[in-house]
C-alpha positions as CSV (number, residue, x, y, z in Angstrom):
1,M,-60.0,-32.8,13.7
2,S,-60.1,-29.6,13.1
3,K,-59.7,-28.7,8.4
4,F,-57.2,-26.4,8.9
5,T,-55.0,-29.3,11.1
6,K,-56.2,-31.6,8.7
7,L,-54.7,-29.1,5.7
8,L,-51.8,-28.9,7.1
9,K,-51.5,-33.0,7.7
10,S,-52.5,-33.4,4.3
11,K,-50.1,-34.5,2.0
12,V,-50.0,-31.9,-0.5
13,V,-49.0,-28.9,2.1
14,K,-46.6,-31.7,3.2
15,E,-44.9,-31.4,0.2
16,G,-45.3,-27.4,-0.4
17,I,-43.3,-27.0,3.1
18,K,-40.8,-29.4,2.6
19,Q,-40.1,-27.6,-1.2
20,A,-40.3,-24.1,0.5
21,Q,-37.4,-24.9,3.2
22,K,-35.5,-26.7,0.3
23,H,-35.5,-23.2,-1.6
24,A,-35.5,-21.1,0.7
25,L,-33.0,-22.0,2.9
26,P,-30.1,-21.8,0.9
27,V,-31.1,-17.8,0.5
28,I,-31.3,-17.8,3.3
29,K,-27.7,-19.1,5.0
30,K,-26.7,-17.2,1.9
31,E,-27.9,-14.1,3.6
32,L,-26.8,-15.1,6.7
33,E,-23.1,-15.8,5.5
34,K,-23.3,-12.2,3.7
35,K,-24.8,-10.3,6.7
36,K,-21.9,-11.9,8.1
37,R,-18.7,-10.6,6.6
38,Q,-20.3,-7.3,6.7
39,C,-20.4,-7.3,10.9
40,E,-16.6,-8.7,10.8
41,K,-15.6,-6.0,7.8
42,I,-16.7,-2.9,10.0
43,M,-15.1,-4.7,13.4
44,E,-12.0,-4.7,11.5
45,Q,-12.1,-1.6,10.6
46,S,-13.5,0.1,13.9
47,R,-10.2,-2.2,14.6
48,Y,-8.0,-0.2,12.5
49,A,-9.3,3.0,13.3
50,H,-8.7,2.4,16.7
51,Y,-5.0,1.4,16.3
52,V,-4.3,4.7,14.4
53,S,-6.3,6.8,17.6
54,T,-3.8,5.2,19.2
55,V,-1.5,7.0,17.4
56,L,0.8,10.4,18.3
57,F,2.7,12.6,17.0
58,Q,4.6,15.9,18.0
59,K,7.3,18.0,15.5
60,R,10.7,18.4,16.5
61,N,12.8,20.7,15.5
62,R,11.4,20.6,11.5
63,R,10.7,16.2,12.7
64,M,8.7,14.5,13.5
65,K,8.1,12.1,16.4
66,V,5.7,9.3,17.7
67,L,5.8,9.7,20.9
68,N,3.1,6.7,21.2
69,H,1.0,4.0,19.7
70,H,-0.8,1.4,20.2
71,R,1.5,-2.3,21.7
72,D,0.1,-3.8,18.4
73,L,2.2,-1.3,15.9
74,E,5.5,-1.5,15.5
75,L,7.1,1.6,13.9
76,Y,8.2,0.2,10.8
77,G,9.7,4.0,9.0
78,M,8.8,7.5,8.5
79,G,8.4,10.0,6.1
80,R,7.9,13.8,4.9
81,S,4.1,13.4,5.2
82,A,3.5,9.9,7.5
83,A,4.3,7.4,9.4
84,V,4.3,3.1,8.8
85,F,3.8,0.9,11.3
86,K,3.6,-2.6,10.2
87,L,0.5,-4.6,12.6
88,K,1.9,-7.8,14.8
89,N,0.9,-11.2,13.6
90,E,-0.9,-9.5,10.6
91,N,1.3,-9.5,6.9
92,R,-0.1,-5.6,6.4
93,V,1.4,-2.3,7.6
94,I,-0.8,1.0,8.6
95,K,0.4,3.9,6.6
96,I,-0.5,7.5,9.3
97,F,-0.5,10.9,7.4
98,Y,0.2,13.5,9.7
99,S,-1.9,16.1,10.1
100,P,-0.8,18.5,7.3
101,F,-1.3,15.9,4.8
102,E,-4.9,14.1,4.6
103,E,-5.1,15.7,1.0
104,T,-2.5,13.1,0.2
105,A,-3.6,10.3,1.8
106,K,-6.6,10.5,-0.2
107,E,-4.9,11.4,-3.1
108,E,-2.7,8.1,-2.6
109,K,-5.7,5.9,-1.7
110,Q,-7.4,7.0,-5.7
111,N,-4.3,6.4,-7.3
112,Y,-4.2,2.8,-5.7
113,E,-7.7,1.4,-6.6
114,K,-6.6,2.8,-10.4
115,L,-4.1,1.0,-10.5
116,N,-6.1,-1.9,-9.3
117,G,-4.0,-4.7,-7.1
118,D,-1.3,-5.0,-10.1
119,D,2.0,-6.7,-9.3
120,Y,3.8,-3.5,-9.3
121,Y,1.7,-2.7,-5.9
122,P,0.9,-3.1,-2.6
123,V,-3.1,-4.2,-2.0
124,I,-5.1,-1.9,-0.2
125,Y,-7.9,-2.9,2.5
126,E,-8.8,0.3,4.1
127,A,-8.7,3.4,4.1
128,G,-9.1,6.4,6.8
129,K,-9.7,10.3,6.2
130,N,-5.5,9.9,7.4
131,Y,-4.5,6.2,6.3
132,L,-4.2,3.2,5.1
133,V,-4.2,0.1,5.6
134,M,-1.9,-2.1,2.3
135,D,-0.1,-4.9,1.8
136,F,3.4,-5.2,4.3
137,I,6.3,-5.7,1.1
138,E,9.2,-7.0,2.6
139,G,12.1,-6.5,1.0
140,K,15.0,-4.2,0.7
141,T,14.7,-0.6,-0.8
142,F,17.3,0.8,-3.6
143,F,18.3,2.4,-1.3
144,E,19.3,0.1,2.1
145,C,20.5,-2.2,-1.6
146,L,22.9,0.6,-2.6
147,A,23.6,1.1,1.0
148,E,25.4,-2.9,2.0
149,G,26.0,-3.5,-2.0
150,I,23.5,-6.3,-2.8
151,P,23.7,-5.6,-6.4
152,L,21.1,-4.1,-8.4
153,D,21.2,-6.4,-12.0
154,P,19.3,-3.9,-14.5
155,Y,16.3,-6.8,-14.8
156,Y,15.5,-4.7,-11.8
157,M,15.2,-1.2,-13.0
158,E,13.8,-3.0,-16.5
159,E,11.4,-4.2,-14.3
160,V,10.4,-0.9,-12.6
161,D,9.8,0.3,-16.4
162,R,7.4,-1.8,-16.9
163,G,5.7,-1.1,-13.3
164,L,5.9,2.7,-14.5
165,Q,4.8,2.0,-18.0
166,Y,1.2,-0.6,-16.6
167,A,0.5,2.6,-14.4
168,E,0.6,5.4,-17.5
169,K,-1.9,3.3,-18.6
170,A,-3.8,3.2,-15.3
171,G,-4.0,7.0,-16.9
172,L,-1.1,8.3,-14.1
173,N,1.4,9.9,-14.1
174,P,4.2,8.3,-12.3
175,S,6.5,11.2,-10.8
176,D,9.0,10.7,-7.6
177,I,10.7,8.0,-8.0
178,H,13.7,7.9,-6.0
179,L,15.7,5.1,-4.6
180,H,12.7,5.0,-1.5
181,N,10.1,4.0,-2.9
182,L,11.5,0.9,-5.2
183,I,11.5,-2.5,-3.2
184,L,13.9,-5.6,-3.7
185,T,12.3,-8.2,-2.0
186,K,14.0,-11.9,-1.3
187,K,12.7,-13.7,-4.5
188,G,13.3,-11.1,-6.5
189,N,11.0,-9.4,-6.9
190,V,10.2,-5.2,-7.6
191,H,7.8,-3.2,-5.5
192,I,6.5,0.4,-6.3
193,I,5.1,2.0,-3.2
194,D,3.8,5.7,-2.4
195,V,2.0,6.8,-5.3
196,A,0.3,10.0,-4.0
197,R,2.6,12.1,-6.6
198,F,1.6,10.0,-9.3
199,S,-1.6,11.8,-10.6
200,Q,0.0,14.7,-10.3
201,E,0.5,16.7,-14.1
202,K,3.8,18.1,-13.7
203,K,6.3,15.8,-16.1
204,C,8.9,14.5,-13.5
205,T,12.5,13.5,-14.6
206,Q,13.5,12.0,-11.7
207,W,13.1,8.4,-12.8
208,N,15.9,9.0,-16.4
209,D,17.8,10.4,-13.8
210,L,18.6,7.9,-12.1
211,K,18.0,5.4,-15.1
212,W,21.1,7.9,-16.8
213,A,23.0,7.0,-13.5
214,Y,23.4,4.1,-13.2
215,T,24.2,3.0,-17.0
216,R,26.9,6.1,-17.1
217,Y,28.3,5.2,-13.4
218,Y,26.9,1.8,-11.1
219,Q,27.1,-0.1,-14.6
220,H,31.0,0.5,-15.3
221,A,33.5,-2.8,-13.6
222,Y,35.3,0.0,-11.4
223,F,32.2,1.9,-9.6
224,P,31.6,1.3,-6.6
225,K,28.7,-1.8,-5.4
226,K,28.3,-0.2,-2.1
227,I,28.2,3.8,-1.4
228,P,27.5,5.1,1.9
229,R,24.9,6.3,2.6
230,W,26.1,9.9,3.3
231,V,26.7,9.8,0.2
232,M,23.6,8.8,-1.4
233,Y,22.2,11.1,1.1
234,T,24.2,14.6,-0.5
235,V,23.8,13.1,-3.9
236,S,20.4,13.3,-3.1
237,K,20.4,17.1,-1.9
238,L,22.5,18.5,-5.1
239,Y,20.4,16.8,-7.2
240,R,17.2,18.8,-5.8
241,L,18.9,21.5,-5.4
242,Y,20.0,21.7,-9.5
243,R,16.1,20.5,-10.2
244,Y,15.1,23.4,-8.3
245,I,17.6,25.9,-9.7
246,Y,16.7,24.8,-13.1
247,N,13.5,23.8,-13.4
């Protein structure tokens, strides 16, 4: 038996190997888990990016139309700058911005990051050049509540105030607050979405105007709690015209 073989079989060396395994294995295991999570994240990002790549928009009569999308996506809603798709079997949505609005996507991502996942706002899980992956908040918008006759209690208005105050403390300027970006869940929680304009410098009085109308008209017993959609759309157009003329 060689001296090297004897050395390997010695108690000192065996104990040394044992101690090395004891301390090294947890570190190696931790690093492998870290690499695994990184790979899973890359694969997930690739999956969301793939979903986005399947969506095809076309402008028709000054309105955007969805011509195609992945079968795992369900069109949930469309706005002025983006379309929202619900992911099947996931409690998340992908907000995909139309081609002229990539900068809006960037601004909204930065604003959500400043809000840091506060309970009033959805959490952002991933962002690309023209899309955001975020929480799916199931509920009714304030617009839908009014259209369906679901009462909007004063508490809900106070909750919106608290959510906007949080945004102000985070260094943002809450703007463009309207009935479509305020959501009421079945549990009575209020959430605020679409925060791209929270970084604008111009003071926006839209929420204060809504609160004034709520106090001045909606809270009166004789005022109808169910309002036709066409009436709300008409009021919205007149309000925008008023602001355009006098602001």
